[in-house]
C-alpha positions as CSV (number, residue, x, y, z in Angstrom):
1,M,0.0,0.0,0.0
2,K,1.4,3.4,-1.1
3,E,1.3,6.0,1.7
4,I,0.9,9.7,1.1
5,I,4.0,11.8,1.7
6,S,3.7,15.3,3.2
7,D,3.7,18.1,0.7
8,K,6.0,20.0,3.2
9,A,8.7,17.3,2.8
10,F,8.6,17.7,-1.0
11,Y,8.7,21.5,-0.7
12,L,11.7,21.5,1.6
13,I,13.8,19.2,-0.5
14,N,13.0,21.1,-3.7
15,Q,14.0,24.3,-2.0
16,L,17.3,22.7,-0.9
17,L,18.0,21.5,-4.4
18,Q,17.2,24.8,-6.1
19,T,19.4,26.7,-3.6
20,I,22.4,24.4,-4.1
21,N,22.1,24.4,-7.9
22,K,22.4,28.2,-7.9
23,V,25.9,27.8,-6.4
24,I,27.0,24.5,-8.1
25,I,26.5,25.3,-11.8
26,G,25.8,22.5,-14.3
27,Q,26.0,19.6,-11.8
28,E,22.3,19.0,-11.2
29,Q,22.6,15.2,-11.3
30,I,25.6,15.2,-8.9
31,V,23.8,17.5,-6.5
32,K,20.7,15.2,-6.6
33,K,22.8,12.2,-5.8
34,T,24.6,13.9,-3.0
35,V,21.4,15.1,-1.4
36,A,20.0,11.5,-1.8
37,A,22.9,10.1,0.1
38,M,22.4,12.7,2.9
39,L,18.8,11.6,3.2
40,C,19.9,8.0,3.6
41,D,22.6,8.8,6.1
42,G,25.1,7.5,3.6
43,H,28.7,8.7,3.2
44,V,29.9,10.0,-0.2
45,L,33.2,9.8,-1.9
46,I,33.6,12.5,-4.6
47,E,36.3,12.2,-7.2
48,G,37.6,14.7,-9.8
49,A,40.6,16.7,-10.9
50,P,41.6,19.7,-8.7
51,G,39.4,22.8,-9.2
52,L,36.1,21.1,-10.1
53,A,34.2,22.3,-7.0
54,K,34.3,19.1,-5.0
55,T,35.0,21.0,-1.8
56,T,32.5,23.8,-2.7
57,L,29.8,21.2,-3.2
58,V,30.2,19.7,0.2
59,K,30.6,23.1,1.9
60,T,27.4,24.4,0.2
61,L,25.4,21.4,1.3
62,A,26.6,21.9,4.9
63,D,25.7,25.6,4.7
64,A,22.2,24.8,3.3
65,V,21.5,22.6,6.4
66,S,21.9,24.2,9.8
67,C,24.3,21.6,11.1
68,T,27.8,21.8,12.6
69,F,30.5,21.5,9.9
70,S,34.1,20.4,10.1
71,R,36.7,20.4,7.4
72,I,39.7,18.1,7.6
73,Q,42.6,18.6,5.2
74,F,44.2,15.2,4.7
75,T,48.0,15.4,4.2
76,P,50.8,12.8,4.3
77,D,51.8,13.7,7.8
78,L,48.3,13.6,9.4
79,M,48.0,11.3,12.4
80,P,44.8,9.3,13.4
81,S,44.6,11.3,16.7
82,D,44.4,14.5,14.6
83,I,40.9,13.6,13.4
84,T,39.5,11.5,16.3
85,G,41.0,13.4,19.2
86,S,43.3,12.4,22.1
87,L,44.0,12.4,25.8
88,V,45.8,15.5,26.9
89,Y,47.4,15.9,30.3
90,N,46.0,18.8,32.4
91,V,48.6,20.0,34.9
92,K,45.9,21.9,37.0
93,I,43.9,18.7,37.8
94,N,46.9,16.3,37.6
95,D,45.0,14.1,35.2
96,F,44.2,13.4,31.5
97,I,41.3,15.1,29.8
98,T,39.7,14.2,26.5
99,R,40.2,16.6,23.6
100,K,37.7,15.7,20.9
101,G,38.9,16.0,17.3
102,P,37.2,17.5,14.3
103,L,35.2,14.3,13.7
104,F,32.7,15.5,16.3
105,A,30.4,17.4,13.9
106,N,27.4,16.7,11.8
107,F,29.0,17.2,8.4
108,I,32.6,16.2,7.9
109,L,34.5,17.2,4.8
110,A,37.5,14.9,4.4
111,D,39.3,16.9,1.8
112,E,41.7,15.0,-0.5
113,I,41.3,11.9,1.6
114,N,43.7,9.8,-0.5
115,R,46.6,12.1,0.2
116,A,46.9,10.6,3.7
117,P,48.4,7.1,4.2
118,A,46.1,4.1,4.9
119,K,46.5,4.2,8.7
120,V,44.8,7.6,8.8
121,Q,42.2,6.7,6.3
122,S,41.4,3.6,8.4
123,A,40.8,5.8,11.5
124,L,37.6,6.9,9.8
125,L,36.2,3.4,9.7
126,E,34.7,3.2,13.2
127,A,33.3,6.7,12.9
128,M,31.7,6.0,9.5
129,Q,30.2,2.6,10.3
130,E,29.5,2.8,14.1
131,R,28.9,6.5,14.4
132,Q,31.2,6.5,17.4
133,V,34.9,7.3,18.2
134,T,37.1,5.6,20.8
135,I,39.6,7.8,22.6
136,G,41.8,6.0,25.1
137,E,39.5,3.6,26.9
138,D,36.3,5.5,26.4
139,T,33.9,5.5,23.4
140,Y,32.0,8.6,22.5
141,P,28.9,8.7,20.2
142,L,29.0,11.1,17.3
143,P,26.3,13.7,16.8
144,E,23.2,13.0,14.7
145,P,23.0,13.4,11.8
146,F,26.6,12.4,11.0
147,L,27.8,12.4,7.4
148,V,31.3,12.0,5.9
149,M,31.8,13.5,2.5
150,A,35.3,12.8,1.2
151,T,36.9,14.3,-1.8
152,Q,39.8,12.7,-3.7
153,N,41.9,13.3,-6.7
154,P,42.2,10.6,-9.3
155,I,44.6,7.9,-8.2
156,E,47.0,8.7,-11.1
157,Q,47.6,12.1,-9.5
158,E,51.1,12.4,-7.8
159,G,51.1,11.9,-4.1
160,T,47.9,9.9,-3.7
161,Y,47.2,6.6,-2.0
162,R,44.5,4.0,-2.9
163,L,41.8,3.7,-0.3
164,P,41.5,0.3,1.4
165,E,38.6,-1.8,0.0
166,A,37.1,-2.0,3.5
167,Q,36.9,1.7,3.7
168,S,35.7,2.2,0.2
169,D,32.8,-0.1,0.9
170,R,31.6,2.2,3.7
171,F,30.9,5.0,1.2
172,M,27.4,4.7,-0.2
173,F,28.2,6.5,-3.4
174,K,31.4,7.3,-5.3
175,I,30.5,10.2,-7.5
176,I,32.7,11.4,-10.4
177,I,32.8,15.1,-11.2
178,D,33.9,16.1,-14.7
179,Y,34.8,19.4,-16.3
180,P,32.0,21.9,-16.9
181,N,30.9,22.8,-20.5
182,L,31.9,26.1,-22.0
183,N,28.7,28.0,-21.1
184,N,28.7,26.8,-17.5
185,E,32.3,27.7,-17.1
186,I,31.6,31.2,-18.1
187,I,28.7,31.4,-15.6
188,I,31.0,29.9,-12.9
189,T,33.7,32.5,-13.6
190,K,31.2,35.4,-13.3
191,K,29.8,34.0,-10.0
192,V,33.3,33.7,-8.5
193,L,34.2,37.2,-9.5
194,L,30.9,38.5,-8.1
195,N,31.4,36.4,-4.9
196,E,28.1,34.6,-5.5
197,I,29.3,31.2,-4.5
198,H,27.9,31.2,-1.0
199,I,24.5,30.5,0.6
200,S,23.4,33.4,2.8
201,K,21.2,31.3,5.2
202,A,20.3,27.7,5.9
203,I,17.4,26.2,4.1
204,L,16.7,23.2,6.4
205,S,17.0,23.0,10.2
206,V,18.2,19.8,11.8
207,D,14.6,19.0,12.9
208,E,13.3,19.6,9.3
209,L,16.0,17.4,7.9
210,Q,15.0,14.6,10.3
211,F,11.4,15.1,9.3
212,V,12.2,14.8,5.6
213,K,14.3,11.7,6.3
214,S,11.4,10.1,8.2
215,E,9.1,10.6,5.2
216,L,11.3,8.3,3.1
217,N,9.9,5.3,5.0
218,K,6.6,5.9,3.2
219,I,8.1,5.3,-0.3
220,Y,6.7,2.0,-1.7
221,I,9.3,-0.5,-2.9
222,D,7.9,-3.5,-4.9
223,D,9.4,-7.0,-4.5
224,K,10.5,-6.8,-8.1
225,I,12.7,-3.8,-7.3
226,Y,14.3,-5.7,-4.4
227,R,15.0,-8.6,-6.8
228,F,16.3,-6.2,-9.5
229,A,18.8,-4.7,-7.1
230,A,20.0,-8.1,-5.9
231,E,20.4,-9.4,-9.4
232,I,22.6,-6.3,-10.3
233,V,24.9,-6.9,-7.4
234,N,24.9,-10.7,-8.0
235,A,26.0,-10.2,-11.6
236,T,29.3,-8.7,-10.3
237,R,30.1,-12.0,-8.5
238,D,29.0,-14.8,-10.8
239,N,31.4,-14.4,-13.7
240,L,28.5,-13.1,-15.8
241,L,30.6,-10.2,-17.0
242,G,33.5,-12.3,-18.4
243,N,37.1,-12.2,-17.0
244,T,36.9,-8.6,-16.0
245,L,36.4,-8.7,-12.2
246,S,38.7,-10.0,-9.5
247,F,36.0,-9.5,-6.9
248,G,32.4,-8.4,-6.8
249,A,30.3,-6.1,-4.7
250,S,29.2,-6.8,-1.1
251,P,25.6,-6.9,0.2
252,R,26.1,-3.3,1.2
253,A,25.8,-2.5,-2.5
254,T,22.3,-4.0,-2.6
255,I,21.3,-2.1,0.5
256,A,22.7,1.1,-1.0
257,L,20.8,0.6,-4.3
258,I,17.5,0.2,-2.4
259,K,18.1,3.1,0.0
260,G,19.4,5.4,-2.7
261,S,16.6,4.6,-5.2
262,R,14.1,5.4,-2.5
263,A,15.7,8.8,-2.0
264,I,15.8,9.5,-5.7
265,A,12.1,8.6,-6.1
266,F,11.4,11.0,-3.2
267,I,13.4,13.8,-4.9
268,A,11.5,13.2,-8.1
269,G,8.2,13.7,-6.2
270,R,7.0,10.1,-6.2
271,N,6.0,7.8,-3.4
272,Y,7.2,4.6,-5.2
273,V,10.5,3.4,-6.7
274,L,11.0,2.7,-10.4
275,P,13.7,0.6,-12.1
276,E,15.0,3.8,-13.6
277,D,15.8,5.0,-10.0
278,I,18.1,2.0,-9.5
279,I,19.8,2.4,-12.9
280,F,20.4,6.2,-12.2
281,I,22.6,5.4,-9.2
282,A,24.0,2.0,-10.1
283,K,27.4,3.2,-11.2
284,D,27.8,5.4,-8.2
285,V,27.0,2.5,-5.9
286,L,29.1,-0.1,-7.6
287,R,32.2,1.6,-9.2
288,H,34.2,1.6,-5.9
289,R,33.0,-1.8,-4.8
290,I,34.3,-4.0,-7.6
291,G,37.8,-5.0,-8.5
292,L,39.2,-5.3,-12.0
293,T,41.5,-8.1,-13.1
294,F,45.0,-7.2,-14.2
295,E,44.0,-8.2,-17.8
296,A,41.0,-5.8,-17.7
297,I,43.2,-2.9,-16.4
298,A,45.8,-3.6,-19.1
299,D,43.1,-3.4,-21.7
300,G,41.9,0.0,-20.5
301,V,38.6,-1.3,-19.0
302,T,37.1,0.9,-16.3
303,P,34.6,-0.1,-13.6
304,D,31.9,2.0,-15.4
305,N,32.5,0.0,-18.6
306,V,31.9,-3.2,-16.6
307,I,28.8,-1.9,-14.9
308,E,27.3,-0.9,-18.3
309,K,27.4,-4.6,-19.3
310,I,25.2,-5.6,-16.4
311,W,22.1,-4.4,-18.3
312,D,22.7,-7.1,-20.9
313,V,22.7,-9.9,-18.3
314,V,19.9,-8.9,-15.9
315,N,16.1,-8.5,-16.5
316,I,14.9,-5.0,-16.0
317,P,11.4,-5.0,-14.5
């Protein structure tokens, strides 16, 4: 049975999208996917060459929602305690006190995450999965909502490290940002010169964001959609795509497809999920969860090339 979703929820999310799209020019689909991840409490990995507004996108989303925001610049000399916090000795009380790190915020921008070594990247795992941080012998819950949006430069860039598979799997989406077209680049340049790349006030309060997220539970998902999502992920494991994959996606991918498609349907103003919603986010959900064989890499095959072949081996409802 399809439930009726509040008109207020649709209005709030449309206002949010319109406001962000006035700052992030020509990236409507990417903005939509980023907002969808936020509604699902899913972390996002954004990849693109330097200067393509990755940081601006994350900062704009944080400004649009009245949540606490923290930016962490990942560098080769960063230590795990620099992001989680540490115990500091206080001379006055002759004891150690806890100094919480920048992870204790609602929105975390992990800028250029793959410029730090794996030890630091792994320090995010507990926070991303468990929504908690351990400092010394004590565990501290992170605030709600908690969302990590990490940016990274392509792995071919000098001074970058590949993310561990366990950490990549924690990101709901891996979104690729490409260069703007000529007309959009002109508009972007004008906005930067006029200093029009900021949001003057928040569009959603924390309570309104929680209200909108609660409305997602009313989105109807047919059993055929569940099966479609599972078949897509299963196709990455059963050698249906030839000798291109060394390993397939985990069950987290199926969950992300269902959750993400529900949010995409909501953003589109519907109270039910269509197969097109699954297809719209399939590459973003899968591209960082599958591993290519050495032969496929040598032949210039990309994860997106492999994902496109899935539609030839699964039945679209």
